[in-house]
C-alpha positions in Angstrom: 180.7 241.6 161.7 179.4 245.0 162.4 181.7 247.7 163.0 181.1 250.5 165.3 180.3 254.0 164.6 183.5 255.3 165.6 185.4 253.0 163.3 183.6 253.3 160.4 183.6 257.4 160.7 187.7 257.1 161.1 188.0 254.6 158.1 185.4 256.8 155.9 187.7 259.9 156.6 191.1 258.1 156.2 189.5 257.3 152.6 188.8 260.8 151.8 192.1 261.9 152.7 193.6 259.1 150.5 191.2 260.1 147.5 192.1 263.8 147.5 195.7 262.5 147.4 194.9 260.6 144.2 192.9 263.5 142.7 195.9 266.0 143.4 198.3 263.6 141.1 196.0 262.7 138.5 195.1 266.5 137.5 194.8 266.9 134.1 197.8 267.8 132.1 196.7 270.2 129.3 199.1 269.5 126.7 198.4 267.3 123.7 198.4 263.7 124.0 199.7 260.9 121.2 202.7 261.1 119.0 204.1 264.5 118.0 202.0 265.5 114.8 203.4 265.8 111.4 202.7 269.3 109.7 199.3 269.4 108.4 198.8 269.4 104.8 195.5 271.0 103.1 193.1 268.7 101.3 190.1 269.7 99.2 186.9 267.7 99.0 188.3 265.6 96.0 191.3 264.5 97.7 189.1 263.3 100.9 186.6 261.0 99.4 183.4 259.3 101.4 185.0 256.5 103.0 188.4 257.6 102.8 190.7 256.3 105.6 192.9 259.3 106.7 196.7 258.2 107.7 198.4 261.7 107.4 197.5 264.8 108.9 194.8 266.7 106.6 192.8 270.1 106.6 189.9 270.0 104.9 188.9 272.6 102.5 185.1 272.2 101.9 182.4 270.5 103.3 181.9 266.7 102.8 178.5 264.9 102.6 178.1 261.1 102.2 175.8 258.2 102.2 176.8 256.4 105.2 174.9 253.1 104.3 172.8 253.2 107.8 171.1 250.0 108.4 171.1 247.0 110.5 174.8 245.4 110.8 176.2 248.8 109.3 180.0 249.7 110.0 180.4 252.1 107.6 182.3 255.6 108.4 181.8 258.7 106.1 185.8 259.1 107.2 188.3 257.1 109.1 191.2 258.8 110.6 194.1 256.4 111.8 196.3 257.9 114.5 198.4 259.6 114.8 197.0 261.4 112.0 195.1 264.8 112.6 191.8 265.9 110.5 191.6 269.3 110.8 188.0 270.2 109.8 189.0 273.9 109.4 185.1 275.2 110.1 183.9 272.9 107.3 180.8 270.3 107.8 181.2 266.2 107.3 178.0 264.7 107.3 175.7 262.0 106.3 172.6 262.0 104.3 170.5 260.2 106.6 170.0 259.7 110.4 167.0 257.7 110.4 166.9 255.2 113.4 167.6 251.7 113.3 165.3 249.7 115.7 166.9 246.6 115.5 169.6 248.7 117.1 172.6 246.9 115.3 173.5 249.8 112.9 177.2 251.0 114.2 177.8 253.4 111.3 179.5 256.9 112.1 180.3 260.0 110.5 183.8 259.7 111.8 185.4 256.8 113.4 189.1 257.2 114.8 191.4 254.3 114.9 194.9 253.6 116.2 196.5 255.7 118.8 196.7 259.5 119.1 194.5 260.3 116.4 192.6 263.8 116.4 189.6 265.7 115.0 189.4 269.5 115.4 187.5 272.3 114.3 184.5 272.0 112.2 181.1 270.2 112.5 179.8 266.6 112.5 176.1 266.3 111.6 173.4 264.0 110.9 174.0 260.2 110.9 173.7 257.2 113.2 177.0 258.0 115.6 178.7 261.4 115.2 182.5 260.6 116.1 183.6 257.0 117.7 187.2 256.9 119.3 188.1 253.3 119.2 191.6 251.5 119.1 194.6 252.3 121.3 193.3 255.9 122.3 195.0 258.7 123.3 192.8 260.1 120.9 191.4 263.8 120.8 188.3 266.0 119.7 188.3 269.7 120.2 186.2 272.3 119.0 183.8 270.2 117.3 180.1 270.9 116.7 178.2 267.5 116.7 174.7 267.5 115.9 171.7 265.5 114.7 172.7 262.0 115.3 170.3 259.3 115.7 172.6 257.4 118.1 175.4 258.8 120.4 177.0 262.1 119.3 180.4 261.1 120.7 181.3 257.7 121.8 184.6 257.2 123.7 185.6 253.4 123.7 189.4 253.5 124.1 191.6 254.8 127.0 193.5 258.2 127.8 191.3 260.2 125.7 190.6 264.1 125.5 187.2 265.7 124.5 187.6 269.2 125.2 185.5 272.4 124.3 183.1 270.8 122.0 179.3 271.0 121.3 176.7 268.7 121.1 173.5 269.5 120.2 170.1 267.3 119.5 171.8 264.0 119.7 170.4 260.8 120.2 167.2 261.4 118.7 166.2 257.7 117.8 162.5 257.8 116.7 160.0 255.4 115.1 158.9 255.8 111.4 154.9 256.0 110.7 155.5 252.7 108.9 157.1 251.0 112.1 154.5 252.7 114.5 151.5 251.4 112.2 152.8 247.7 112.6 153.2 247.8 116.1 149.6 249.3 116.5 148.2 246.8 113.7 147.2 250.0 111.5 145.6 251.9 113.7 147.5 254.6 115.9 144.3 256.1 117.4 143.7 254.8 121.0 147.5 252.1 120.4 148.7 251.2 123.9 152.2 251.4 121.8 151.9 254.8 121.0 150.5 255.7 124.5 153.7 254.2 125.9 156.5 255.5 123.6 155.5 258.6 122.3 156.2 262.0 123.8 152.5 264.0 124.7 152.6 266.2 121.7 152.2 263.2 119.5 149.3 263.4 117.2 147.9 260.0 116.0 146.1 261.7 113.3 149.0 263.9 112.0 152.2 261.4 112.8 154.4 263.0 110.6 154.1 266.5 112.3 156.0 265.5 115.5 158.2 262.2 115.4 157.3 259.8 118.1 160.5 260.0 120.0 162.3 256.5 121.2 164.3 258.0 124.5 164.5 254.7 126.1 166.9 252.9 123.5 168.3 256.0 121.7 171.6 257.8 121.9 173.5 260.2 124.6 175.1 263.2 124.0 178.6 261.8 124.9 179.2 258.1 125.9 181.9 257.0 127.8 182.2 253.4 127.0 183.3 250.5 129.1 186.6 250.4 127.0 187.7 253.9 128.2 189.7 254.6 131.5 191.9 257.6 132.3 189.9 259.7 129.9 189.4 263.3 130.3 185.8 265.2 129.1 186.3 268.7 129.8 184.5 272.0 129.0 181.8 270.8 126.6 178.2 272.1 125.9 175.9 269.4 125.9 172.2 270.2 124.8 169.4 268.4 123.8 169.8 264.6 124.0 167.8 261.3 123.4 168.6 259.4 126.4 171.5 260.7 129.0 173.7 264.0 128.2 176.6 262.2 129.3 177.2 258.7 130.5 179.9 256.8 132.0 180.5 253.3 131.8 184.3 253.3 132.2 186.5 253.8 135.3 189.1 256.4 136.4 187.5 259.0 134.3 187.6 262.7 134.6 184.0 264.5 134.0 184.8 268.2 134.2 183.2 271.3 133.8 180.6 270.5 131.2 177.2 272.1 130.8 174.1 270.0 130.4 170.9 271.1 129.7 167.4 270.3 127.8 165.3 272.8 125.9 161.8 273.2 127.3 159.1 271.5 125.0 161.1 270.2 122.4 159.4 267.2 121.3 162.0 265.3 120.1 163.7 264.9 123.4 160.8 264.5 125.6 161.5 261.1 126.6 165.3 261.7 127.7 166.6 260.9 130.9 169.9 261.9 133.0 172.0 264.8 132.7 175.2 262.5 133.8 175.4 259.1 134.8 178.3 257.0 135.9 178.1 253.3 136.2 182.0 252.6 136.8 184.4 253.1 139.9 187.0 255.7 140.6 185.4 258.1 138.0 185.4 262.3 139.3 182.6 264.1 138.4 183.5 267.9 139.1 182.2 271.2 138.4 179.4 270.4 136.0 176.3 272.5 135.2 173.0 270.4 134.6 170.1 272.2 134.0 166.0 271.3 133.0 166.6 267.4 132.8 163.7 265.2 132.4 165.0 262.6 134.9 168.0 263.0 137.4 170.7 265.8 137.7 173.5 263.2 138.4 172.8 259.4 138.6 175.4 257.5 140.3 174.6 253.6 139.7 176.3 249.9 139.7 176.6 248.2 136.2 174.2 248.3 133.1 171.5 246.2 133.8 170.0 247.3 137.3 167.5 244.5 137.4 169.7 241.5 137.3 170.2 240.7 140.9 172.4 237.6 140.5 175.3 239.4 138.4 178.4 240.4 140.0 177.8 244.1 141.3 180.5 246.6 140.2 181.0 250.6 140.8 181.5 253.2 143.5 184.5 255.1 145.0 183.4 258.0 142.6 184.0 261.8 143.5 181.1 264.1 142.7 182.3 267.5 143.8 181.2 270.8 143.1 178.4 270.5 140.6 175.4 272.6 140.4 172.1 270.8 139.3 168.7 273.2 138.6 165.1 272.1 138.2 165.2 268.5 137.0 161.6 267.8 135.9 160.8 264.3 136.9 164.0 263.0 138.8 166.1 263.6 141.8 168.8 266.4 141.6 171.5 263.8 142.7 171.0 260.3 143.1 173.4 257.6 144.6 172.6 254.0 144.0 176.3 252.5 144.4 178.2 252.3 147.3 181.5 253.9 148.2 181.2 257.4 146.8 182.3 261.0 148.0 179.9 263.8 147.5 181.2 266.7 148.3 180.2 270.8 147.8 177.5 270.3 145.3 174.5 272.4 145.2 170.9 271.1 143.8 167.8 273.7 143.9 164.2 273.8 142.2 163.8 269.9 141.7 160.3 269.7 140.4 158.8 266.5 141.5 161.4 264.9 144.2 164.3 265.4 146.5 167.4 267.4 146.2 169.6 264.8 147.0 169.0 260.8 147.4 170.3 257.8 148.6 168.8 254.3 147.8 169.0 250.9 147.6 168.6 250.1 143.9 166.5 247.5 142.5 168.3 244.5 143.9 168.6 246.1 147.5 172.4 246.3 147.9 173.5 250.0 147.0 173.4 253.1 148.8 175.8 252.2 151.5 178.9 253.8 153.2 178.5 257.3 151.2 180.3 260.1 152.5 178.3 263.4 151.7 179.4 266.8 152.9 179.1 270.3 152.5 176.4 269.8 150.0 173.5 272.3 149.8 170.0 271.4 149.0 167.0 274.3 148.4 163.7 274.7 147.1 163.1 271.5 146.2 159.4 269.5 145.7 160.5 266.8 148.4 163.3 266.7 151.2 166.5 268.0 150.7 168.2 264.9 151.6 166.5 261.7 151.5 168.2 258.5 152.7 166.4 255.6 152.0 166.8 252.1 153.6 170.7 252.2 153.3 173.1 251.9 156.1 176.4 253.3 157.1 176.6 256.4 155.6 178.2 259.6 156.7 176.2 263.2 156.0 177.9 265.9 157.7 177.9 269.8 157.4 175.1 270.0 154.8 172.3 272.4 154.6 168.7 271.9 153.7 166.6 275.4 153.4 163.3 276.0 151.8 162.7 272.4 150.6 158.6 271.4 150.5 159.0 268.5 152.7 161.6 267.5 155.2 165.0 269.2 155.4 166.5 265.8 156.2 164.4 262.3 156.2 166.1 258.9 157.1 163.8 255.8 156.0 164.1 252.5 158.1 162.3 249.4 156.8 162.7 245.7 156.2 164.3 245.2 153.1 164.5 241.3 151.6 164.2 240.2 155.1 166.8 242.5 156.6 166.3 245.6 158.5 167.8 248.7 156.6 168.4 252.2 157.4 171.0 251.7 160.2 174.0 253.0 161.6 174.2 256.2 159.5 175.8 259.6 161.2 174.2 262.8 160.6 176.5 265.5 161.9 176.6 269.3 161.9 174.1 269.4 159.4 172.0 272.5 159.0 167.9 272.8 158.2 165.8 276.0 158.1 162.7 276.9 156.1 161.5 273.5 155.1 158.2 272.1 154.7 155.9 269.4 156.0 157.5 267.3 159.2 160.2 268.0 161.0 163.7 269.6 159.5 165.3 266.0 160.7 162.9 263.1 160.5 163.3 259.3 160.9 160.3 257.4 159.6 159.5 253.7 158.5 159.1 250.7 160.5 157.7 251.4 163.8 158.8 247.8 165.2 162.5 249.2 164.8 163.0 250.7 168.3 166.6 252.1 168.0 168.3 252.3 164.6 171.7 253.1 165.9 171.7 256.2 163.7 173.6 259.2 165.3 172.1 262.9 165.1 175.3 264.8 166.4 175.1 268.9 166.6 172.7 269.6 163.6 170.9 272.8 163.7 167.1 273.2 163.1 164.3 275.2 164.7 164.0 273.0 167.3 166.1 270.4 169.4 163.4 267.8 168.8 163.8 268.4 165.5 167.6 267.9 164.9 167.4 264.5 167.2 164.6 262.6 166.1 165.9 259.0 167.3 167.4 257.2 169.9 171.0 256.2 169.9 172.7 252.8 171.0 176.3 252.5 172.2 178.4 255.1 173.3 177.9 258.8 172.1 180.2 259.6 169.4 182.8 262.8 170.2 183.4 264.9 166.8 185.7 267.0 167.9 188.6 267.6 166.2 191.3 266.1 168.7 189.7 262.7 168.8 189.6 262.6 165.2 193.3 263.1 164.9 194.1 260.2 167.0 192.4 258.4 164.7 193.7 259.1 161.3 
């Protein structure tokens, strides 16, 4: 049964109030979690050996370098912390001797593994190895004030609930790469003109001098921070994430808070030339708030369904995420903020200077089921290479009070097409939006299938240089009054 636009809009407004109420209740209490810590004792490097299991509070006095036994099937950790123990690195470094990439992707070794409940790693450097820090067990763990760098896989992986990851620096993580020997095997002994090299290696890779610039494999390497399916109600706050192999911060869990993080890629870094998104979220009920994302190779923020987008027979999960007050600048080859799942709330974000695509994009995903019933309000999209806001073959979205300025194509464009035997791009509401200074096409444009005469898309009270630009399509049914009085009667 199709709902009328009035009922749909009332439902979305009601849901927004509910989500804001929930958000206020789960504001982060900035206090230490886990059991009350024992008083720390100091330990020198001779007392904490490679492979040690730490069950009492320890303050490290010297650096520690270990052979972390990297390789297929390895689960070795240089140090294992069992909560509620606290490992205070005290400004020192714990590292592995190697960060070689395991192309079989079965190496689960790490520099530090945290087990039990309420463990903590504080104040130092974790460097080189496969995974940097892995949080598992019963959760309630804390990582604070740690620099994690030069891992082949994820810098920090959260695989347990109720964890806090705050005020850390993650630099040059997820740097998986093919060795020259592996490339020669794939290329049957000749790297010159090899299709595998052309597909997998960065432009800076020189087949005549393969050791000068490693052939980085970003598609299967690690993230700066990975919040796994085993995590819920965790907080990742105020971290700096710079240069990463896959995504800066990936979230596959539910009800997590990702707030105040700074995610970026340095220009022309050959080992990160194939990295992807700044922040991705595949779960539901997550909050992505007040983050800065700059210079990513793909999308700034990407909200998706579950892991395998192309498996159309799976049960799709995800949605009801809050994406609020984030700033996205200059993605190189992707969207600013991309929404591919349903029922998300995208409010008060700013996207600018996307180099090859649109600022905001709502899309159906590979299986043509996503991008529906989302709420976009009070966002700003400026100076992007394509449209400010692009809504592609998706239904029942509400786009209100957004601003699109100085984009190279339309301010707002809505596509209507037949997808998998069904006409998509119907019953969207665009109300109270502003568009000016945009390029090709009208500021508000509806395009696609000419056979669809009326699409039930409502354009109400939008501002553009001409009235025709602000109201491009016909409307079916009664006009909708979006004044405050009728809305109050619906809540």
